[in-house]
C-alpha positions in Angstrom: 3.8 -4.2 -28.8 0.3 -5.1 -27.6 -0.3 -4.0 -24.0 -2.5 -6.2 -21.9 -5.0 -5.1 -19.3 -5.3 -8.4 -17.5 -2.7 -11.0 -16.6 -4.0 -14.3 -15.2 -1.3 -16.3 -13.4 -2.7 -18.4 -10.5 -6.2 -19.4 -9.4 -7.7 -17.5 -6.5 -8.0 -20.6 -4.4 -8.3 -18.8 -1.0 -11.1 -16.7 -2.4 -12.9 -19.6 -3.9 -12.7 -21.4 -0.5 -14.0 -18.4 1.3 -16.9 -18.1 -1.1 -17.6 -21.8 -0.6 -17.7 -21.2 3.2 -20.0 -18.2 2.7 -17.6 -15.7 4.4 -15.2 -13.6 2.5 -13.0 -10.8 3.8 -11.7 -8.4 1.0 -8.8 -6.1 1.7 -7.6 -3.0 -0.3 -4.4 -1.1 0.2 -3.2 1.8 -1.9 -3.4 5.6 -2.3 -6.1 8.2 -2.8 -7.4 6.5 -5.9 -8.4 3.5 -3.7 -9.1 5.5 -0.5 -12.6 4.6 0.8 -13.5 8.0 2.2 -14.6 9.5 -1.1 -17.3 6.8 -1.3 -17.1 6.5 -5.1 -13.6 5.1 -5.8 -13.2 1.9 -7.8 -13.4 -0.6 -4.8 -17.0 0.3 -4.5 -17.9 -1.2 -7.9 -15.9 -4.3 -7.0 -17.7 -4.6 -3.6 -21.1 -4.3 -5.3 -20.1 -6.9 -7.8 -19.3 -9.4 -5.1 -22.6 -8.5 -3.2 -24.6 -9.0 -6.4 -23.0 -12.3 -7.5 -22.7 -13.9 -4.1 -25.8 -12.8 -2.1 -25.5 -15.7 0.3 -21.9 -14.8 1.3 -21.2 -12.6 4.3 -18.8 -9.9 3.0 -16.3 -8.1 5.2 -14.5 -5.1 3.7 -11.1 -3.9 5.0 -10.3 -0.9 2.8 -7.1 0.4 4.3 -6.0 2.7 1.5 -4.6 6.1 2.5 -4.1 9.1 0.2 -0.6 10.2 -0.6 1.0 7.0 0.8 3.0 4.3 -0.9 4.4 0.8 -0.3 7.0 2.3 2.1 4.3 2.8 4.7 2.2 -0.2 3.6 4.9 -2.6 4.7 4.5 -1.5 8.3 0.7 -1.6 8.1 0.2 -4.9 6.4 0.2 -7.1 9.5 -2.2 -5.0 11.6 -4.5 -3.8 8.8 -4.7 -6.8 6.6 -3.2 -10.0 8.0 -4.6 -9.6 11.5 -8.0 -8.8 9.9 -7.9 -12.2 8.2 -8.3 -11.0 4.6 -8.9 -13.7 2.1 -8.3 -11.5 -1.0 -6.2 -8.3 -1.1 -6.0 -5.8 -3.9 -2.7 -3.7 -4.0 -2.6 -0.3 -5.8 0.7 1.5 -5.6 1.9 1.9 -9.2 1.0 5.7 -9.0 2.1 6.7 -5.5 5.5 4.8 -5.9 6.2 6.6 -9.2 8.6 9.1 -7.7 10.4 6.6 -5.5 13.8 5.3 -6.6 13.6 1.9 -8.4 15.7 0.0 -5.9 13.7 1.3 -2.9 10.2 0.7 -4.3 11.2 -2.7 -5.6 12.3 -3.7 -2.1 9.3 -2.2 -0.3 6.8 -3.8 -2.8 8.4 -7.2 -2.5 8.5 -6.9 1.2 4.8 -6.1 1.3 3.9 -9.0 -1.0 6.0 -11.5 1.1 4.4 -10.3 4.3 0.9 -10.9 2.9 1.8 -14.3 1.4 3.9 -15.9 4.0 1.1 -17.3 6.1 -0.5 -18.8 2.9 -3.9 -17.4 3.9 -4.9 -15.1 1.1 -4.8 -14.3 -2.6 -3.2 -11.1 -3.9 -4.2 -9.1 -7.0 -2.1 -6.1 -8.2 -4.1 -3.1 -9.7 -2.3 -0.5 -11.7 -4.0 2.9 -12.1 -2.7 6.0 -13.9 -0.9 9.3 -13.6 0.2 11.6 -16.5 3.9 10.7 -16.5 2.9 7.2 -17.7 1.3 8.6 -20.9 4.3 8.7 -23.2 5.2 5.1 -22.5 1.7 3.9 -23.0 1.2 5.9 -26.2 4.3 4.4 -27.6 3.4 0.8 -26.6 5.7 0.5 -23.6 5.0 -0.5 -20.0 5.8 2.4 -17.7 8.7 1.5 -15.4 6.7 1.6 -12.1 4.3 -1.0 -13.6 6.9 -3.1 -15.3 8.8 -3.5 -12.1 5.6 -4.5 -10.3 4.9 -7.0 -13.1 8.3 -8.7 -12.4 7.2 -9.2 -8.8 3.8 -10.5 -10.0 5.4 -13.0 -12.4 7.9 -14.2 -9.7 5.0 -14.8 -7.2 2.4 -15.7 -9.8 0.0 -12.9 -8.9 -2.8 -11.8 -11.1 -2.7 -8.2 -12.2 -5.1 -5.7 -13.7 -3.9 -2.6 -15.6 -6.9 -0.4 -14.8 -5.2 2.7 -16.3 -4.8 1.0 -19.7 -8.4 -0.1 -19.6 -9.5 3.5 -19.0 -7.3 4.8 -21.8 -8.8 2.2 -24.2 -12.3 3.4 -23.3 -11.2 6.9 -24.1 -9.7 5.8 -27.4 -13.0 4.1 -28.3 -15.1 7.1 -27.4 -16.8 5.3 -24.6 -15.5 7.7 -22.0 -14.3 11.3 -22.2 -10.9 12.1 -20.8 -12.2 14.9 -18.5 -14.9 12.5 -17.2 -12.1 10.0 -16.4 -9.5 12.4 -14.8 -11.1 15.8 -14.1 -8.0 17.0 -12.1 -5.4 15.0 -14.2 -4.8 12.3 -11.6 -7.8 11.4 -9.4 -10.6 9.7 -11.4 -14.1 11.2 -11.2 -17.1 8.9 -10.6 -17.1 7.7 -14.3 -13.3 7.1 -14.2 -13.7 5.1 -11.0 -16.4 3.0 -12.6 -14.0 2.3 -15.5 -11.2 1.2 -13.1 -13.8 -1.0 -11.3 -14.9 -2.6 -14.5 -11.4 -3.7 -15.4 -11.1 -5.4 -12.0 -14.5 -7.0 -12.4 -13.6 -8.3 -15.8 -10.6 -10.1 -14.1 -12.9 -11.5 -11.4 -15.5 -12.7 -13.8 -12.9 -14.8 -15.6 -11.3 -16.0 -12.4 -14.2 -16.7 -10.2 -17.5 -17.0 -12.1 -17.0 -20.4 -13.8 -15.9 -22.2 -10.6 -16.8 -19.7 -7.9 -20.5 -19.2 -8.7 -21.0 -23.0 -8.4 -18.4 -23.8 -5.8 -20.2 -22.2 -2.8 -23.5 -23.9 -3.8 -22.6 -27.3 -5.2 -20.8 -29.9 -3.1 -19.5 -31.6 -6.3 -17.2 -28.6 -6.9 -16.3 -28.4 -3.3 -13.9 -31.3 -3.7 -12.2 -29.6 -6.6 -11.8 -26.3 -4.6 -10.3 -28.2 -1.6 -7.9 -30.0 -4.0 -6.7 -26.6 -5.4 -6.4 -25.3 -1.8 -4.2 -28.2 -0.8 -2.0 -27.7 -3.9 -1.6 -24.0 -3.0 -0.8 -24.8 0.6 2.1 -27.0 -0.4 3.8 -24.2 -2.2 6.5 -22.2 -0.3 7.5 -18.7 -1.1 10.2 -18.6 -3.7 13.5 -16.9 -3.0 13.2 -13.2 -3.1 14.0 -11.1 -6.1 15.6 -8.5 -3.9 17.5 -9.9 -0.9 17.3 -6.6 0.9 13.5 -6.5 0.6 11.4 -5.2 3.6 9.6 -8.4 4.5 11.0 -8.4 8.0 10.5 -4.7 8.6 8.6 -4.0 11.8 7.8 -1.1 14.1 9.7 -0.3 17.3 7.5 0.1 20.4 7.5 3.6 21.7 8.2 2.2 25.2 11.8 1.6 24.0 12.3 5.3 23.2 14.2 7.6 25.7 12.8 11.2 25.8 14.3 14.5 26.9 12.0 17.5 27.1 8.2 18.0 27.1 7.0 14.9 25.3 3.6 13.2 25.6 2.4 9.8 24.2 -1.0 10.6 22.8 -3.9 8.6 21.5 -4.4 10.1 18.1 -8.0 11.1 17.0 -7.0 13.0 13.8 -6.0 10.1 11.5 -7.9 6.8 12.0 -4.9 4.7 10.8 -2.7 6.0 13.7 -3.2 4.7 17.2 -0.7 6.8 19.1 1.9 9.4 18.5 4.9 10.7 20.3 4.1 14.4 20.4 5.9 17.6 21.2 5.9 21.2 19.9 9.1 22.2 21.7 12.1 23.1 19.6 15.1 21.3 21.2 13.1 18.3 22.5 15.1 15.2 22.0 14.6 11.4 21.8 16.9 8.5 21.3 16.7 4.7 21.0 18.7 1.6 20.2 17.7 -0.8 17.4 18.9 -3.9 15.7 18.7 -3.9 11.9 19.9 -2.3 8.7 17.9 0.9 8.6 15.2 3.2 9.8 12.0 4.7 8.3 9.9 7.2 10.3 6.2 7.8 9.9 4.6 11.2 10.8 1.2 12.9 10.9 2.7 15.7 8.7 1.6 19.0 7.4 2.4 22.7 7.1 2.5 23.2 10.9 5.1 20.4 11.3 8.6 20.9 12.6 11.7 19.6 11.0 14.2 17.5 12.9 17.9 16.6 13.0 19.2 13.1 13.6 22.3 11.0 13.7 23.1 7.3 13.7 25.8 5.8 15.9 27.3 9.1 16.9 27.9 10.0 13.3 27.3 13.3 11.4 24.1 15.2 12.1 21.6 15.4 9.3 18.6 17.8 9.0 15.2 16.9 7.4 13.9 19.3 4.8 10.5 18.1 3.8 8.4 19.5 1.0 5.0 21.0 1.9 3.0 21.0 -1.4 -0.1 23.3 -1.9 -2.5 20.4 -1.3 -0.9 19.6 2.1 -3.0 20.8 5.1 -1.8 21.8 8.5 -1.6 18.1 9.4 -3.2 14.9 8.1 -0.6 13.5 5.7 0.7 10.2 6.9 4.2 10.6 5.6 7.0 8.1 5.7 10.6 9.1 5.5 13.6 6.7 5.2 16.5 8.2 7.2 18.9 5.2 7.1 19.2 2.3 4.7 21.9 -0.2 4.0 23.6 -0.1 7.5 25.6 -3.1 8.5 23.4 -5.6 10.3 23.7 -5.2 14.1 22.9 -2.9 17.0 22.7 0.8 16.3 21.8 4.0 18.2 19.7 6.8 16.8 19.4 10.4 18.3 16.9 13.0 17.1 16.2 16.6 18.0 13.2 18.8 17.0 14.2 22.0 15.1 12.1 24.7 13.4 13.4 24.3 9.9 14.2 28.0 9.3 12.3 28.3 6.0 9.2 30.4 5.2 7.1 27.3 4.5 7.9 25.9 8.0 4.9 27.5 9.9 4.9 25.4 13.0 6.8 23.1 15.3 4.3 20.2 15.6 6.3 16.9 15.9 3.8 14.0 15.6 5.8 10.7 15.3 3.5 7.9 14.5 5.9 5.0 13.6 9.5 4.1 14.0 10.0 1.4 11.4 13.0 -0.9 11.7 14.5 -2.4 8.5 15.9 -5.9 8.9 
């Protein structure tokens, strides 16, 4: 089987229109491989390519990627971080960070994310697949790793272009263009050379998608008519029926104002993670909270780390369950925006959730910080 780096499926009509209007907002969402804080990850090459090829266009960049996060959290961030920021073109990179998530769950969160970003018909989406070592055996034997294959099913259904940046990098290694240790010095996160390789793969896609029409369209009024025609055609299309009826398109956060609190709680503006506006905070073992919600499940987001507490919870006066979260060596005292699904597949309707802060009673539980950043409702 011949594996392909680039899949062209539908013209980037929104991007072409934005280039024509000389104002383009580009969004990125993904994990640490895409995170902007390093300053050398692959989006930087892509941004420079746009700046070089479209010098008359005002570029706005919304890189919202967060290390160690996946599509489960992205669903709840899409509206505020990408849609409300009026992104014309969004790159999605979650093939690696969703790798350990169950197939059914990651398929539903990914499709929910895609549908949230497409439903106002205001932007183009491109999927970017990077690399982690569990993918190696499949690639070496000519197969598409399951995390990527499942993403490709969504891409085909919604006619989204995709770029397999990890395969592009492997091909460079095979050709002797790049050394493996220059690509992945720690086995997962690309070094500067590896990030350039990932960026080149995306740029190759953009060159074939945008250069023939895009380079002319924002300068030449003859092509303006053609771009507007393509835009009208795209606007007439409605979203197809979902592949996964239980996808998370309608997932939304519950306002903290609807939560009842017992014990020493505070609602705090949160200066430690720029993606979090406020948290419900306590360090008191035994502090409780409760809330009612309408939907089919719950996902909770925390500023999590080695000083975090655990908690117990129950739904609809049922059995109590205790969280027992892993604290890997790379995890700091706090700073990991972690999402945890605590209920899924409930009957649609009104439900009640109760939670209580506990220590955890394990050697690795070194604190009782409870920093609740998001109560996500599944609908």
